[in-house]
A tleap script that builds the chain and sets N, CA, C and O, in Angstrom:
source leaprc.protein.ff14SB
mol = sequence {
  NMET PHE PHE GLN GLN PRO GLY ASN THR ALA
  ASN LEU ALA ASP ASP ALA ALA THR ALA PHE
  SER PRO GLN GLY ALA LEU CYS GLU TRP GLY
  CYS LEU SER SER TRP LEU ASP PRO ALA ALA
  ASP ASP VAL ASN VAL ARG TRP THR ARG GLU
  LEU ALA GLU LEU MET ARG PRO PHE THR THR
  GLY SER ASP TYR VAL ASN GLN VAL ALA LEU
  GLU THR ASP ASP GLY SER GLU ARG ILE LYS
  ALA ALA TYR GLY ALA ASN TYR GLU ARG LEU
  VAL ALA VAL LYS ASN GLU TYR ASP PRO THR
  ASN LEU PHE ARG PRO ASN GLN ASN ILE LYS
  PRO ASP SER VAL GLY VAL HIE CGLY
}
set mol.1.N position { -17.227 2.712 5.690 }
set mol.1.CA position { -15.988 2.730 6.441 }
set mol.1.C position { -15.938 1.453 7.266 }
set mol.1.O position { -16.952 1.019 7.814 }
set mol.2.N position { -14.757 0.854 7.353 }
set mol.2.CA position { -14.639 -0.385 8.112 }
set mol.2.C position { -13.333 -0.408 8.886 }
set mol.2.O position { -12.384 0.306 8.563 }
set mol.3.N position { -13.307 -1.240 9.909 }
set mol.3.CA position { -12.110 -1.481 10.713 }
set mol.3.C position { -11.929 -2.986 10.807 }
set mol.3.O position { -12.905 -3.721 10.960 }
set mol.4.N position { -10.700 -3.446 10.718 }
set mol.4.CA position { -10.441 -4.872 10.923 }
set mol.4.C position { -9.139 -5.039 11.692 }
set mol.4.O position { -8.191 -4.273 11.520 }
set mol.5.N position { -9.115 -6.031 12.519 }
set mol.5.CA position { -7.970 -6.316 13.365 }
set mol.5.C position { -7.003 -7.228 12.616 }
set mol.5.O position { -7.435 -8.216 12.022 }
set mol.6.N position { -5.681 -6.919 12.630 }
set mol.6.CA position { -4.722 -7.764 11.916 }
set mol.6.C position { -4.661 -9.194 12.447 }
set mol.6.O position { -4.366 -10.118 11.688 }
set mol.7.N position { -4.927 -9.386 13.702 }
set mol.7.CA position { -4.893 -10.724 14.280 }
set mol.7.C position { -3.639 -10.953 15.093 }
set mol.7.O position { -2.608 -10.322 14.860 }
set mol.8.N position { -3.731 -11.853 16.041 }
set mol.8.CA position { -2.616 -12.092 16.960 }
set mol.8.C position { -1.364 -12.605 16.270 }
set mol.8.O position { -0.264 -12.144 16.575 }
set mol.9.N position { -1.505 -13.551 15.344 }
set mol.9.CA position { -0.336 -14.109 14.663 }
set mol.9.C position { 0.387 -13.030 13.879 }
set mol.9.O position { 1.616 -12.967 13.913 }
set mol.10.N position { -0.340 -12.185 13.179 }
set mol.10.CA position { 0.279 -11.103 12.410 }
set mol.10.C position { 1.051 -10.157 13.324 }
set mol.10.O position { 2.125 -9.677 12.963 }
set mol.11.N position { 0.507 -9.893 14.496 }
set mol.11.CA position { 1.173 -8.981 15.426 }
set mol.11.C position { 2.399 -9.608 16.083 }
set mol.11.O position { 3.281 -8.890 16.552 }
set mol.12.N position { 2.465 -10.935 16.122 }
set mol.12.CA position { 3.602 -11.609 16.747 }
set mol.12.C position { 4.794 -11.763 15.813 }
set mol.12.O position { 5.919 -11.950 16.275 }
set mol.13.N position { 4.563 -11.687 14.508 }
set mol.13.CA position { 5.646 -11.880 13.541 }
set mol.13.C position { 6.662 -10.744 13.635 }
set mol.13.O position { 6.298 -9.579 13.793 }
set mol.14.N position { 7.921 -11.099 13.538 }
set mol.14.CA position { 8.980 -10.107 13.484 }
set mol.14.C position { 8.825 -9.285 12.208 }
set mol.14.O position { 8.485 -9.836 11.162 }
set mol.15.N position { 9.067 -7.980 12.276 }
set mol.15.CA position { 8.886 -7.116 11.111 }
set mol.15.C position { 9.670 -7.590 9.892 }
set mol.15.O position { 9.212 -7.407 8.763 }
set mol.16.N position { 10.831 -8.189 10.091 }
set mol.16.CA position { 11.658 -8.645 8.971 }
set mol.16.C position { 11.279 -10.040 8.473 }
set mol.16.O position { 11.859 -10.520 7.500 }
set mol.17.N position { 10.324 -10.693 9.117 }
set mol.17.CA position { 9.963 -12.064 8.752 }
set mol.17.C position { 9.041 -12.139 7.535 }
set mol.17.O position { 8.932 -13.187 6.899 }
set mol.18.N position { 8.391 -11.045 7.219 }
set mol.18.CA position { 7.457 -11.024 6.101 }
set mol.18.C position { 7.679 -9.760 5.280 }
set mol.18.O position { 8.400 -8.859 5.708 }
set mol.19.N position { 7.064 -9.691 4.106 }
set mol.19.CA position { 7.201 -8.492 3.275 }
set mol.19.C position { 6.544 -7.292 3.952 }
set mol.19.O position { 7.095 -6.191 3.960 }
set mol.20.N position { 5.381 -7.516 4.511 }
set mol.20.CA position { 4.623 -6.453 5.158 }
set mol.20.C position { 4.401 -6.838 6.606 }
set mol.20.O position { 4.166 -8.005 6.918 }
set mol.21.N position { 4.475 -5.875 7.469 }
set mol.21.CA position { 4.173 -6.152 8.870 }
set mol.21.C position { 3.148 -5.139 9.352 }
set mol.21.O position { 3.084 -4.030 8.821 }
set mol.22.N position { 2.349 -5.496 10.345 }
set mol.22.CA position { 1.361 -4.551 10.846 }
set mol.22.C position { 1.979 -3.345 11.546 }
set mol.22.O position { 1.282 -2.369 11.823 }
set mol.23.N position { 3.260 -3.398 11.830 }
set mol.23.CA position { 3.987 -2.282 12.424 }
set mol.23.C position { 3.289 -1.722 13.661 }
set mol.23.O position { 3.216 -0.509 13.856 }
set mol.24.N position { 2.778 -2.627 14.489 }
set mol.24.CA position { 2.189 -2.211 15.757 }
set mol.24.C position { 0.775 -1.672 15.674 }
set mol.24.O position { 0.249 -1.181 16.673 }
set mol.25.N position { 0.149 -1.750 14.522 }
set mol.25.CA position { -1.214 -1.231 14.389 }
set mol.25.C position { -2.201 -2.111 15.135 }
set mol.25.O position { -2.114 -3.338 15.077 }
set mol.26.N position { -3.129 -1.494 15.827 }
set mol.26.CA position { -4.179 -2.240 16.519 }
set mol.26.C position { -5.262 -2.700 15.556 }
set mol.26.O position { -5.897 -3.733 15.767 }
set mol.27.N position { -5.469 -1.922 14.495 }
set mol.27.CA position { -6.450 -2.296 13.487 }
set mol.27.C position { -6.128 -1.578 12.177 }
set mol.27.O position { -5.324 -0.647 12.132 }
set mol.28.N position { -6.771 -2.034 11.139 }
set mol.28.CA position { -6.683 -1.378 9.838 }
set mol.28.C position { -8.034 -0.740 9.579 }
set mol.28.O position { -9.068 -1.312 9.925 }
set mol.29.N position { -8.036 0.433 8.979 }
set mol.29.CA position { -9.303 1.046 8.625 }
set mol.29.C position { -9.331 1.219 7.112 }
set mol.29.O position { -8.287 1.323 6.468 }
set mol.30.N position { -10.503 1.249 6.572 }
set mol.30.CA position { -10.648 1.471 5.148 }
set mol.30.C position { -11.986 2.111 4.839 }
set mol.30.O position { -12.907 2.120 5.655 }
set mol.31.N position { -12.059 2.638 3.651 }
set mol.31.CA position { -13.289 3.259 3.184 }
set mol.31.C position { -13.539 2.769 1.763 }
set mol.31.O position { -12.735 3.009 0.862 }
set mol.32.N position { -14.628 2.102 1.578 }
set mol.32.CA position { -15.009 1.629 0.250 }
set mol.32.C position { -16.085 2.562 -0.287 }
set mol.32.O position { -17.172 2.667 0.281 }
set mol.33.N position { -15.776 3.223 -1.365 }
set mol.33.CA position { -16.768 4.115 -1.964 }
set mol.33.C position { -16.996 3.679 -3.406 }
set mol.33.O position { -16.052 3.370 -4.133 }
set mol.34.N position { -18.237 3.660 -3.798 }
set mol.34.CA position { -18.572 3.289 -5.171 }
set mol.34.C position { -19.824 4.044 -5.598 }
set mol.34.O position { -20.615 4.489 -4.766 }
set mol.35.N position { -19.986 4.178 -6.896 }
set mol.35.CA position { -21.110 4.896 -7.457 }
set mol.35.C position { -21.295 4.440 -8.891 }
set mol.35.O position { -20.401 3.824 -9.471 }
set mol.36.N position { -22.429 4.732 -9.453 }
set mol.36.CA position { -22.750 4.275 -10.802 }
set mol.36.C position { -22.553 5.351 -11.869 }
set mol.36.O position { -22.178 5.044 -13.001 }
set mol.37.N position { -22.802 6.589 -11.518 }
set mol.37.CA position { -22.782 7.681 -12.497 }
set mol.37.C position { -21.368 8.232 -12.679 }
set mol.37.O position { -20.817 8.814 -11.745 }
set mol.38.N position { -20.768 8.064 -13.855 }
set mol.38.CA position { -19.418 8.606 -14.087 }
set mol.38.C position { -19.331 10.126 -13.880 }
set mol.38.O position { -18.250 10.656 -13.626 }
set mol.39.N position { -20.451 10.812 -13.986 }
set mol.39.CA position { -20.446 12.259 -13.761 }
set mol.39.C position { -20.171 12.590 -12.294 }
set mol.39.O position { -19.817 13.723 -11.971 }
set mol.40.N position { -20.332 11.609 -11.409 }
set mol.40.CA position { -20.100 11.818 -9.981 }
set mol.40.C position { -18.676 11.454 -9.559 }
set mol.40.O position { -18.359 11.494 -8.370 }
set mol.41.N position { -17.823 11.103 -10.505 }
set mol.41.CA position { -16.454 10.687 -10.178 }
set mol.41.C position { -15.717 11.717 -9.335 }
set mol.41.O position { -15.189 11.386 -8.273 }
set mol.42.N position { -15.677 12.947 -9.792 }
set mol.42.CA position { -14.878 13.973 -9.110 }
set mol.42.C position { -15.310 14.174 -7.657 }
set mol.42.O position { -14.468 14.200 -6.759 }
set mol.43.N position { -16.600 14.313 -7.424 }
set mol.43.CA position { -17.082 14.575 -6.065 }
set mol.43.C position { -16.840 13.369 -5.157 }
set mol.43.O position { -16.479 13.540 -3.993 }
set mol.44.N position { -17.031 12.164 -5.668 }
set mol.44.CA position { -16.847 10.980 -4.829 }
set mol.44.C position { -15.386 10.664 -4.563 }
set mol.44.O position { -15.041 10.262 -3.452 }
set mol.45.N position { -14.533 10.834 -5.539 }
set mol.45.CA position { -13.093 10.651 -5.309 }
set mol.45.C position { -12.606 11.689 -4.306 }
set mol.45.O position { -11.803 11.380 -3.426 }
set mol.46.N position { -13.095 12.928 -4.439 }
set mol.46.CA position { -12.672 14.002 -3.530 }
set mol.46.C position { -13.053 13.703 -2.083 }
set mol.46.O position { -12.208 13.813 -1.194 }
set mol.47.N position { -14.321 13.323 -1.825 }
set mol.47.CA position { -14.706 13.098 -0.425 }
set mol.47.C position { -13.996 11.885 0.156 }
set mol.47.O position { -13.686 11.858 1.347 }
set mol.48.N position { -13.739 10.886 -0.672 }
set mol.48.CA position { -13.033 9.705 -0.185 }
set mol.48.C position { -11.607 10.063 0.213 }
set mol.48.O position { -11.133 9.646 1.270 }
set mol.49.N position { -10.926 10.826 -0.623 }
set mol.49.CA position { -9.552 11.258 -0.297 }
set mol.49.C position { -9.525 12.213 0.889 }
set mol.49.O position { -8.599 12.169 1.698 }
set mol.50.N position { -10.533 13.077 1.000 }
set mol.50.CA position { -10.603 13.982 2.156 }
set mol.50.C position { -10.791 13.194 3.450 }
set mol.50.O position { -10.177 13.526 4.464 }
set mol.51.N position { -11.617 12.174 3.432 }
set mol.51.CA position { -11.809 11.319 4.605 }
set mol.51.C position { -10.490 10.647 4.991 }
set mol.51.O position { -10.138 10.590 6.169 }
set mol.52.N position { -9.771 10.142 4.001 }
set mol.52.CA position { -8.487 9.489 4.279 }
set mol.52.C position { -7.518 10.471 4.947 }
set mol.52.O position { -6.805 10.095 5.877 }
set mol.53.N position { -7.487 11.695 4.493 }
set mol.53.CA position { -6.598 12.692 5.107 }
set mol.53.C position { -7.048 13.046 6.519 }
set mol.53.O position { -6.210 13.260 7.395 }
set mol.54.N position { -8.350 13.112 6.753 }
set mol.54.CA position { -8.860 13.384 8.099 }
set mol.54.C position { -8.507 12.260 9.073 }
set mol.54.O position { -8.289 12.512 10.259 }
set mol.55.N position { -8.450 11.040 8.583 }
set mol.55.CA position { -8.126 9.888 9.427 }
set mol.55.C position { -6.623 9.738 9.685 }
set mol.55.O position { -6.232 9.107 10.667 }
set mol.56.N position { -5.780 10.302 8.826 }
set mol.56.CA position { -4.331 10.090 8.900 }
set mol.56.C position { -3.739 10.370 10.286 }
set mol.56.O position { -2.870 9.605 10.706 }
set mol.57.N position { -4.145 11.411 11.026 }
set mol.57.CA position { -3.568 11.638 12.360 }
set mol.57.C position { -3.808 10.492 13.342 }
set mol.57.O position { -3.113 10.386 14.353 }
set mol.58.N position { -4.777 9.645 13.054 }
set mol.58.CA position { -5.119 8.535 13.943 }
set mol.58.C position { -4.500 7.216 13.488 }
set mol.58.O position { -4.863 6.151 13.989 }
set mol.59.N position { -3.576 7.286 12.549 }
set mol.59.CA position { -2.965 6.086 11.965 }
set mol.59.C position { -1.478 6.021 12.293 }
set mol.59.O position { -0.909 6.939 12.885 }
set mol.60.N position { -0.867 4.911 11.891 }
set mol.60.CA position { 0.585 4.765 12.057 }
set mol.60.C position { 1.345 5.548 10.998 }
set mol.60.O position { 2.564 5.692 11.093 }
set mol.61.N position { 0.644 6.056 9.990 }
set mol.61.CA position { 1.289 6.811 8.919 }
set mol.61.C position { 1.591 5.990 7.687 }
set mol.61.O position { 2.042 6.528 6.675 }
set mol.62.N position { 1.350 4.700 7.759 }
set mol.62.CA position { 1.524 3.869 6.567 }
set mol.62.C position { 0.228 3.106 6.318 }
set mol.62.O position { -0.702 3.139 7.123 }
set mol.63.N position { 0.196 2.428 5.196 }
set mol.63.CA position { -1.014 1.728 4.782 }
set mol.63.C position { -0.753 0.243 4.663 }
set mol.63.O position { 0.384 -0.180 4.457 }
set mol.64.N position { -1.800 -0.548 4.791 }
set mol.64.CA position { -1.729 -1.950 4.426 }
set mol.64.C position { -1.623 -1.968 2.906 }
set mol.64.O position { -2.416 -1.326 2.219 }
set mol.65.N position { -0.656 -2.693 2.388 }
set mol.65.CA position { -0.324 -2.596 0.968 }
set mol.65.C position { -1.508 -2.901 0.050 }
set mol.65.O position { -1.583 -2.342 -1.045 }
set mol.66.N position { -2.419 -3.756 0.455 }
set mol.66.CA position { -3.575 -4.046 -0.394 }
set mol.66.C position { -4.556 -2.890 -0.470 }
set mol.66.O position { -5.461 -2.906 -1.304 }
set mol.67.N position { -4.397 -1.898 0.374 }
set mol.67.CA position { -5.266 -0.721 0.336 }
set mol.67.C position { -4.635 0.430 -0.433 }
set mol.67.O position { -5.226 1.505 -0.534 }
set mol.68.N position { -3.445 0.215 -0.973 }
set mol.68.CA position { -2.759 1.245 -1.762 }
set mol.68.C position { -3.038 0.971 -3.232 }
set mol.68.O position { -2.950 -0.169 -3.687 }
set mol.69.N position { -3.368 2.007 -3.960 }
set mol.69.CA position { -3.621 1.857 -5.393 }
set mol.69.C position { -2.290 1.747 -6.141 }
set mol.69.O position { -1.223 1.704 -5.529 }
set mol.70.N position { -2.369 1.704 -7.435 }
set mol.70.CA position { -1.165 1.642 -8.256 }
set mol.70.C position { -0.349 2.916 -8.108 }
set mol.70.O position { -0.871 3.951 -7.695 }
set mol.71.N position { 0.924 2.838 -8.443 }
set mol.71.CA position { 1.822 3.989 -8.330 }
set mol.71.C position { 1.299 5.186 -9.113 }
set mol.71.O position { 1.456 6.324 -8.668 }
set mol.72.N position { 0.687 4.956 -10.258 }
set mol.72.CA position { 0.165 6.057 -11.064 }
set mol.72.C position { -0.954 6.807 -10.345 }
set mol.72.O position { -1.201 7.978 -10.633 }
set mol.73.N position { -1.630 6.138 -9.411 }
set mol.73.CA position { -2.710 6.777 -8.664 }
set mol.73.C position { -2.253 7.349 -7.318 }
set mol.73.O position { -2.602 8.475 -6.964 }
set mol.74.N position { -1.472 6.565 -6.576 }
set mol.74.CA position { -1.109 6.949 -5.211 }
set mol.74.C position { 0.345 7.372 -5.031 }
set mol.74.O position { 0.699 7.923 -3.989 }
set mol.75.N position { 1.178 7.128 -6.014 }
set mol.75.CA position { 2.580 7.529 -5.914 }
set mol.75.C position { 3.453 6.475 -5.257 }
set mol.75.O position { 2.967 5.632 -4.504 }
set mol.76.N position { 4.732 6.529 -5.546 }
set mol.76.CA position { 5.672 5.525 -5.049 }
set mol.76.C position { 5.946 5.661 -3.555 }
set mol.76.O position { 6.237 4.660 -2.900 }
set mol.77.N position { 5.864 6.844 -3.009 }
set mol.77.CA position { 6.168 7.033 -1.583 }
set mol.77.C position { 5.174 6.296 -0.693 }
set mol.77.O position { 5.555 5.753 0.344 }
set mol.78.N position { 3.929 6.273 -1.081 }
set mol.78.CA position { 2.918 5.564 -0.285 }
set mol.78.C position { 3.159 4.057 -0.329 }
set mol.78.O position { 2.949 3.363 0.665 }
set mol.79.N position { 3.602 3.553 -1.484 }
set mol.79.CA position { 3.933 2.136 -1.609 }
set mol.79.C position { 5.143 1.814 -0.737 }
set mol.79.O position { 5.137 0.818 -0.014 }
set mol.80.N position { 6.170 2.638 -0.799 }
set mol.80.CA position { 7.373 2.424 0.027 }
set mol.80.C position { 7.013 2.435 1.510 }
set mol.80.O position { 7.508 1.609 2.277 }
set mol.81.N position { 6.165 3.357 1.907 }
set mol.81.CA position { 5.772 3.451 3.315 }
set mol.81.C position { 5.014 2.210 3.771 }
set mol.81.O position { 5.144 1.793 4.921 }
set mol.82.N position { 4.225 1.619 2.879 }
set mol.82.CA position { 3.460 0.422 3.246 }
set mol.82.C position { 4.386 -0.738 3.602 }
set mol.82.O position { 4.064 -1.540 4.478 }
set mol.83.N position { 5.520 -0.831 2.936 }
set mol.83.CA position { 6.469 -1.912 3.216 }
set mol.83.C position { 7.456 -1.535 4.327 }
set mol.83.O position { 8.146 -2.406 4.859 }
set mol.84.N position { 7.527 -0.279 4.673 }
set mol.84.CA position { 8.376 0.181 5.769 }
set mol.84.C position { 9.836 -0.188 5.599 }
set mol.84.O position { 10.396 -0.072 4.509 }
set mol.85.N position { 10.448 -0.633 6.687 }
set mol.85.CA position { 11.871 -0.977 6.699 }
set mol.85.C position { 12.191 -2.157 5.790 }
set mol.85.O position { 13.357 -2.383 5.465 }
set mol.86.N position { 11.190 -2.902 5.380 }
set mol.86.CA position { 11.406 -4.062 4.508 }
set mol.86.C position { 11.561 -3.695 3.038 }
set mol.86.O position { 11.941 -4.546 2.234 }
set mol.87.N position { 11.278 -2.454 2.669 }
set mol.87.CA position { 11.264 -2.072 1.253 }
set mol.87.C position { 12.595 -2.343 0.562 }
set mol.87.O position { 12.604 -2.948 -0.510 }
set mol.88.N position { 13.704 -1.924 1.129 }
set mol.88.CA position { 15.006 -2.109 0.477 }
set mol.88.C position { 15.350 -3.590 0.321 }
set mol.88.O position { 15.946 -3.987 -0.680 }
set mol.89.N position { 14.979 -4.398 1.298 }
set mol.89.CA position { 15.192 -5.848 1.187 }
set mol.89.C position { 14.368 -6.419 0.039 }
set mol.89.O position { 14.830 -7.313 -0.670 }
set mol.90.N position { 13.163 -5.913 -0.146 }
set mol.90.CA position { 12.310 -6.380 -1.228 }
set mol.90.C position { 12.818 -5.915 -2.589 }
set mol.90.O position { 12.639 -6.615 -3.586 }
set mol.91.N position { 13.442 -4.755 -2.641 }
set mol.91.CA position { 14.073 -4.307 -3.890 }
set mol.91.C position { 15.195 -5.267 -4.262 }
set mol.91.O position { 15.356 -5.594 -5.437 }
set mol.92.N position { 15.967 -5.719 -3.295 }
set mol.92.CA position { 17.044 -6.677 -3.568 }
set mol.92.C position { 16.471 -7.988 -4.121 }
set mol.92.O position { 17.051 -8.576 -5.033 }
set mol.93.N position { 15.344 -8.446 -3.578 }
set mol.93.CA position { 14.689 -9.657 -4.083 }
set mol.93.C position { 14.210 -9.417 -5.514 }
set mol.93.O position { 14.380 -10.275 -6.380 }
set mol.94.N position { 13.620 -8.265 -5.756 }
set mol.94.CA position { 13.143 -7.921 -7.089 }
set mol.94.C position { 14.308 -7.854 -8.076 }
set mol.94.O position { 14.181 -8.315 -9.211 }
set mol.95.N position { 15.437 -7.285 -7.657 }
set mol.95.CA position { 16.618 -7.221 -8.517 }
set mol.95.C position { 17.060 -8.610 -8.959 }
set mol.95.O position { 17.461 -8.814 -10.105 }
set mol.96.N position { 16.981 -9.563 -8.028 }
set mol.96.CA position { 17.456 -10.907 -8.329 }
set mol.96.C position { 16.454 -11.707 -9.161 }
set mol.96.O position { 16.852 -12.377 -10.114 }
set mol.97.N position { 15.171 -11.653 -8.824 }
set mol.97.CA position { 14.191 -12.546 -9.435 }
set mol.97.C position { 13.319 -11.905 -10.521 }
set mol.97.O position { 12.696 -12.624 -11.301 }
set mol.98.N position { 13.262 -10.597 -10.588 }
set mol.98.CA position { 12.442 -9.924 -11.598 }
set mol.98.C position { 13.097 -8.621 -12.036 }
set mol.98.O position { 12.490 -7.557 -11.908 }
set mol.99.N position { 14.331 -8.682 -12.554 }
set mol.99.CA position { 15.052 -7.454 -12.898 }
set mol.99.C position { 14.426 -6.656 -14.040 }
set mol.99.O position { 14.713 -5.466 -14.176 }
set mol.100.N position { 13.577 -7.277 -14.865 }
set mol.100.CA position { 12.917 -6.541 -15.948 }
set mol.100.C position { 11.546 -6.000 -15.541 }
set mol.100.O position { 10.869 -5.354 -16.340 }
set mol.101.N position { 11.140 -6.262 -14.301 }
set mol.101.CA position { 9.876 -5.763 -13.750 }
set mol.101.C position { 8.658 -6.338 -14.469 }
set mol.101.O position { 7.663 -5.643 -14.674 }
set mol.102.N position { 8.744 -7.608 -14.848 }
set mol.102.CA position { 7.626 -8.276 -15.506 }
set mol.102.C position { 6.384 -8.282 -14.617 }
set mol.102.O position { 5.277 -8.030 -15.091 }
set mol.103.N position { 6.568 -8.569 -13.335 }
set mol.103.CA position { 5.440 -8.631 -12.392 }
set mol.103.C position { 5.230 -7.247 -11.782 }
set mol.103.O position { 5.624 -6.989 -10.645 }
set mol.104.N position { 4.604 -6.368 -12.555 }
set mol.104.CA position { 4.464 -4.978 -12.138 }
set mol.104.C position { 3.036 -4.478 -11.977 }
set mol.104.O position { 2.859 -3.380 -11.448 }
set mol.105.N position { 1.987 -5.219 -12.405 }
set mol.105.CA position { 0.635 -4.651 -12.281 }
set mol.105.C position { 0.082 -4.815 -10.869 }
set mol.105.O position { -0.931 -5.484 -10.666 }
set mol.106.N position { 0.740 -4.213 -9.913 }
set mol.106.CA position { 0.358 -4.287 -8.509 }
set mol.106.C position { 0.938 -3.067 -7.808 }
set mol.106.O position { 1.305 -2.095 -8.468 }
set mol.107.N position { 1.025 -3.100 -6.503 }
set mol.107.CA position { 1.698 -2.035 -5.767 }
set mol.107.C position { 3.193 -2.319 -5.930 }
set mol.107.O position { 3.832 -2.925 -5.070 }
set mol.108.N position { 3.707 -1.873 -7.026 }
set mol.108.CA position { 4.998 -2.311 -7.542 }
set mol.108.C position { 6.201 -1.904 -6.705 }
set mol.108.O position { 6.324 -0.770 -6.244 }
set mol.109.N position { 7.071 -2.869 -6.533 }
set mol.109.CA position { 8.412 -2.625 -6.019 }
set mol.109.C position { 9.302 -2.701 -7.248 }
set mol.109.O position { 9.459 -3.772 -7.834 }
set mol.110.N position { 9.881 -1.588 -7.640 }
set mol.110.CA position { 10.699 -1.559 -8.844 }
set mol.110.C position { 12.107 -2.062 -8.552 }
set mol.110.O position { 12.675 -1.768 -7.500 }
set mol.111.N position { 12.666 -2.824 -9.494 }
set mol.111.CA position { 14.086 -3.187 -9.342 }
set mol.111.C position { 14.922 -1.934 -9.563 }
set mol.111.O position { 14.437 -0.945 -10.112 }
set mol.112.N position { 16.181 -1.981 -9.134 }
set mol.112.CA position { 17.055 -0.817 -9.282 }
set mol.112.C position { 17.212 -0.398 -10.739 }
set mol.112.O position { 17.287 0.794 -11.038 }
set mol.113.N position { 17.260 -1.368 -11.642 }
set mol.113.CA position { 17.440 -1.078 -13.060 }
set mol.113.C position { 16.236 -1.636 -13.807 }
set mol.113.O position { 16.221 -2.805 -14.192 }
set mol.114.N position { 15.229 -0.795 -14.009 }
set mol.114.CA position { 13.998 -1.234 -14.659 }
set mol.114.C position { 14.266 -1.438 -16.139 }
set mol.114.O position { 14.851 -0.577 -16.797 }
set mol.115.N position { 13.830 -2.592 -16.666 }
set mol.115.CA position { 14.027 -2.917 -18.066 }
set mol.115.C position { 12.995 -2.242 -18.956 }
set mol.115.O position { 12.372 -1.261 -18.550 }
set mol.116.N position { 12.812 -2.751 -20.145 }
set mol.116.CA position { 11.931 -2.153 -21.133 }
set mol.116.C position { 10.473 -2.145 -20.704 }
set mol.116.O position { 9.691 -1.352 -21.229 }
set mol.117.N position { 10.085 -2.995 -19.775 }
set mol.117.CA position { 8.686 -3.055 -19.346 }
set mol.117.C position { 8.314 -1.952 -18.369 }
set mol.117.O position { 7.129 -1.743 -18.111 }
set mol.118.N position { 9.303 -1.232 -17.811 }
set mol.118.CA position { 9.104 -0.118 -16.904 }
set mol.118.C position { 8.186 -0.359 -15.826 }
set mol.118.O position { 7.953 0.527 -15.003 }
savepdb mol mol.pdb
quit
């Protein structure tokens, strides 16, 4: 488990000035869990997710976007929450510059009309 401070410059930026803002968080927390035996997947994924839920009352309710997994793992709502009020503005950017969703292997912001690449 780790904690890191966003830094003074990040905290001074206006929420609309960047894609992601610290949204008043004093620090970010994370939990890195890893193991070698694939047979231990279920138990280790479970305790990691349980820890995250136990920590949620002590958080702002959103995540730093780099700590969110893909939509197939964590769901679109968690991705939307990470971007906060900036999400709709980012959808407009995606609509203009990537309407077919070519750049999607990340914490994806989908354009309004997703093309064949989904």
